[in-house]
N, C-alpha and C positions, 0 to 999 in steps of 0.2 A: 755569281750564284757557283754553289758547289758542281761539280760534274761526281757524274759515279760511272762503275761498274759492274754492270747485274748479267751475272750468270744464271741463264736458264735452262731448265732440261724439258726438253719435247717430249722423249721417251724415241720409240719406234715409229715413225711419219715419215708418210709420203712427202713428193717432193711438193703435191696440189695443195696437201693438206697443210704443209708447211708455207707455203704462198696463200692461204687461203687467211692463215693465222698471221701472217705477218701485215698482211691486206686491214684485219682485225684490228691487230694495233695501231697503225695510221688512223684509220678512220675513232677506234676511240680516243685517239691522241688530238686530232685536232676538232674535235667536238666536247671533246670533255676535260682536258688537261692541256691548255694552252699555254701554263705555266712552266713544263717541261719539254724540253728541244732534244730530239733525238741526234746522235751526230754521227754515228754508225754503228753496224753490227759486223761479227766476224761469226759463219756458221762452220761448226767442225759434227765430224761425225766417228764414236766412238768405235773399240774394236769389234763390239757387239752390236753394230749398226745403231746406233741411238743416236739420235740430236741433239748438239746444244749452241747457243744461242751465247756470244758473248755483246750486250751491245753498251755503247756508254749515251751517258744522257747528264745534259745541264740539267738539274732540279731544285724544288727546295730542301726535298728533302728525302730519304730511303723510303720514308711510312708513301710520300707520294708515290714515288716509284710501284710501290708493293697493288696500293690502289688501281695504278694504272692497268695494271697486272693482273689485278681480279676484275676489272670489268672486261678485259680483254678474251678471259675465259680460257687462254690454251699456254700453256709451257709454264710449270712450276719454278719460284724463284726458289735457288739453292746460295745464293750467295748475295751480298750486294755490300762494296768497295767503293769507298770513296778514295778518288783520282789525286795525289796530292804532288802528281808529278808526269811531266811525260818526255819522253826519251825519242828523235827522229836521225834520220843521217843529216838535218839543217842544225842538230843542236838539241839541246835538253830544257827544261822550263819547268820551274818549281811556280 
């Protein structure tokens, strides 16, 4: 199954609001998107205090990931990239 990196912009959001959004993503995913497998997320803060999340998923398509975000209702997707390889201290995979 293809892997994707999804960049989401949450704007100016509190930690509690972000935690609520993350819980909603989990719930929506479990109930309506069993074909999407969440692999992990890096949360970053911009210089202006805005929050972005970089999430990796296995999913059948980028469109399916957009549907998941639309139903979860928070965090606008700004970019979806297909992952074609990985690097780690253990080595590279393609």
